Structure formats: structure tokens, C-alpha cells
C-alpha positions in Angstrom: 13.2 -31.0 69.4 16.2 -33.3 69.7 19.1 -31.1 67.8 22.7 -31.9 69.3 23.9 -28.2 69.7 27.7 -28.7 68.9 30.6 -25.9 70.1 30.3 -22.8 67.8 34.2 -23.5 65.6 34.0 -20.2 63.2 33.8 -16.8 64.2 30.6 -15.7 63.1 30.8 -11.9 64.7 33.0 -11.1 61.0 30.2 -12.6 59.2 27.0 -11.0 58.0 23.3 -12.8 60.3 20.6 -13.5 58.1 17.5 -14.4 60.1 14.4 -17.3 58.6 11.1 -18.7 59.2 9.9 -22.1 58.8 6.4 -20.4 57.5 3.8 -18.4 58.4 2.7 -21.8 61.5 5.9 -22.9 61.8 5.7 -25.8 59.3 9.0 -26.3 58.3 10.5 -26.7 61.9 10.7 -29.8 61.4 12.7 -30.4 58.8 15.4 -27.2 59.7 16.1 -29.7 62.6 16.0 -33.2 61.3 17.8 -32.5 58.1 19.9 -29.5 59.8 19.1 -27.1 56.8 17.3 -23.5 56.2 14.4 -23.6 53.7 12.1 -21.1 51.7 8.9 -21.9 50.1 8.1 -20.3 46.8 7.6 -24.0 45.5 6.0 -23.0 41.8 8.8 -21.2 41.1 10.8 -24.1 40.7 15.2 -24.4 40.1 16.6 -21.3 41.0 20.0 -22.3 40.2 20.4 -20.5 36.7 19.2 -17.7 37.9 21.3 -14.5 38.2 20.9 -11.4 38.6 17.6 -9.7 40.5 15.9 -9.1 37.0 15.9 -12.9 36.8 14.6 -13.4 39.9 12.0 -11.2 39.1 11.2 -12.3 35.4 11.0 -15.9 36.9 8.5 -14.3 39.2 6.6 -12.6 37.3 5.9 -15.6 34.9 4.9 -17.7 37.6 3.0 -15.5 39.6 1.3 -13.0 36.5 -0.1 -9.9 38.2 1.2 -9.4 40.9 1.2 -5.9 42.4 5.5 -4.7 41.6 6.0 -4.0 45.3 4.9 -8.1 46.4 7.5 -9.5 42.8 10.1 -7.2 44.2 10.3 -8.3 48.0 9.8 -11.8 47.5 12.0 -12.0 44.3 14.6 -9.5 46.5 14.2 -12.7 49.4 15.2 -15.5 46.9 17.8 -13.7 45.4 19.3 -13.6 48.6 19.1 -16.2 50.1 21.0 -17.8 47.0 23.3 -15.2 46.2 23.9 -13.2 49.1 24.3 -15.6 51.7 28.0 -17.0 52.4 28.6 -20.3 53.8 30.4 -19.1 57.2 27.5 -16.3 57.7 25.3 -16.4 60.6 21.9 -17.5 60.7 19.2 -16.8 63.9 15.8 -18.8 63.6 12.9 -18.1 65.7 10.5 -20.9 66.2 7.1 -20.6 66.3 5.6 -23.8 68.1 8.8 -23.0 71.0 9.2 -20.1 72.4 12.9 -21.1 71.3 16.2 -19.0 69.4 17.7 -21.3 67.6 21.4 -20.2 66.0 24.1 -21.2 63.8 26.0 -21.0 61.0 25.0 -21.5 57.1 27.7 -24.7 56.4 25.9 -25.2 52.2 25.5 -23.2 49.2 22.4 -23.0 47.7 20.6 -26.6 46.5 17.2 -27.3 45.1 16.4 -30.4 47.1 12.2 -30.8 46.7 12.6 -34.8 48.1 13.2 -33.2 51.3 9.6 -31.4 51.5 7.9 -30.9 48.4 7.0 -27.0 49.6 9.9 -25.8 50.9 12.1 -27.1 48.1 15.1 -23.7 48.1 17.7 -25.5 51.0 21.2 -24.2 52.1 22.6 -26.2 55.0 23.9 -25.3 58.7 25.2 -26.2 61.9 22.9 -25.2 64.4 25.2 -24.4 67.9 23.4 -22.6 70.1 19.7 -23.2 71.9 18.1 -20.2 73.9 14.7 -19.2 75.4 13.2 -16.4 73.8 13.7 -14.4 77.2 17.3 -14.0 77.0 16.8 -12.0 74.6 15.8 -8.1 74.4 12.6 -7.0 72.9 14.3 -4.9 70.4 15.4 -7.8 69.5 13.1 -10.1 69.2 10.5 -7.9 66.9 13.4 -7.1 64.5 14.1 -11.4 64.0 9.8 -10.6 63.9 10.4 -9.7 60.5 6.8 -10.2 58.2 9.6 -10.9 55.5 10.4 -15.1 55.5 14.0 -14.4 54.6 15.5 -11.1 55.7 19.8 -9.9 57.2 19.5 -8.7 61.2 20.9 -5.8 61.4 20.3 -3.3 64.0 20.3 -6.3 67.2 23.4 -8.7 65.3 25.6 -8.2 68.1 23.1 -9.0 70.9 22.5 -12.0 68.4 26.2 -12.8 67.7 27.6 -12.5 71.1 24.8 -14.9 71.9 26.2 -17.7 69.3 29.5 -17.2 70.4 27.9 -17.7 74.2 29.5 -14.6 75.2 27.2 -12.5 77.7 25.2 -9.0 76.3 24.4 -6.2 78.3 20.4 -5.5 77.6 20.6 -1.7 76.0 18.4 1.0 78.3 14.7 1.4 78.4 15.6 4.4 76.2 17.9 2.8 73.9 15.6 -0.2 73.4 13.1 2.0 72.5 15.2 3.9 70.1 16.1 1.0 68.8 12.8 -0.9 68.0 12.0 2.2 65.5 15.1 1.9 63.9 14.2 -1.9 63.2 10.5 -0.2 62.0 12.0 2.3 59.8 15.4 -0.5 58.7 12.1 -3.1 58.0 10.4 -0.7 55.8 13.6 0.0 54.3 14.2 -3.2 53.3 11.3 -4.0 51.6 11.9 0.0 49.5 15.4 -1.4 48.7 14.3 -4.7 47.0 12.0 -2.5 45.2 14.5 -0.1 43.7 17.2 -2.6 43.1 
């Protein structure tokens, strides 16, 4: 990895923090590095630009993958919707690598783009500015557990302060063992709640 990490230029703590994975095996990590983007797959769904509402995304997903269970449709379509419409320029992003024991942090700098020329397998992209790189050992187990979400794209909530402090280059007081056990329970509940919320919405 040869990304040049830069000084932080925005007040990331005022914005939402998102987490993203570069594929189940990290196969999109070179894309994230080389082109300074984050991307999600679902290539068969096509260009998401015309879709405006959550229902639009559900309909497109059901048309593309007929016979999928309602829960799977809701969760997957919900991730696509949030990537296109809820993530904003200036939001912060955390990216755990699979091929190295590193965590990358940065800012979202671009709106949604459908760009299959970069990588046909990951055509749904957003420009980012990578700012910090840390070893996984810098973060608490609870923080690592939260960004280990089974979803490809998700909002980081319970440990956002820890990651945002790292993004700003500030020290962060790690939680006590008791606090961490409680927070890990909250993370597990929140992951389940996010999936449930996608279905309800």
C-alpha cells in the first residue's frame, strides 16, 4: 500500500462516521488505494443514480435478484440507499483492511458515481481523501468489533468518538474492561437494530 496520507482538513467530529469493507476477501483494497475511492459491489443492480427512495432501491434489487427473502432485500437495498443518499461530502469514513492489520481513516470528498470502468465488480463509488493509517492495536476490541460488521457499508455509532479522535490525531482514553463489555453488548444490539430498521423502512 502506498497511499500518501495527509493532514486533516475538515471537522470530521461534526459529521457522521461510516464504515466500509472492500469485499469479503479484501479484493477491492487496491481500488480504494489506487483511485482514492470507497466502493460497493452489487454490479448487477446497475446505475443507482435514478433511484430516489428506499422503495425505488427495493424494487430495483428485487427485479435484479428475484426470489430473495424480504430481509435480504431490505438490508442490501438499505445499504445501497445509504451509500447513495445518506452519506454526505465531509462525512468521515473508516476502512479496516483484510490484507494488512491496518485501519484507514479519511473524509468523503465526492458524491455518488457509477463508474464501472474503475472496477467492473465495484461500480458504485465515492471519492475519498485518506488521512490516517493506524495498526489495529491502536483501537479497543469493542471498536474493532463494531467495524467488523457483517454488512458491507454501515454507520459507526458506539465507538465513533474513538475513531474520530484518531482521525484528528488526538489521544483517546480506552474504556475500562467493564465499560468495554457493556459497549460490545450495545454494538451487537445496534447491528441487529440496523438490520431491523432496514426492514421497517
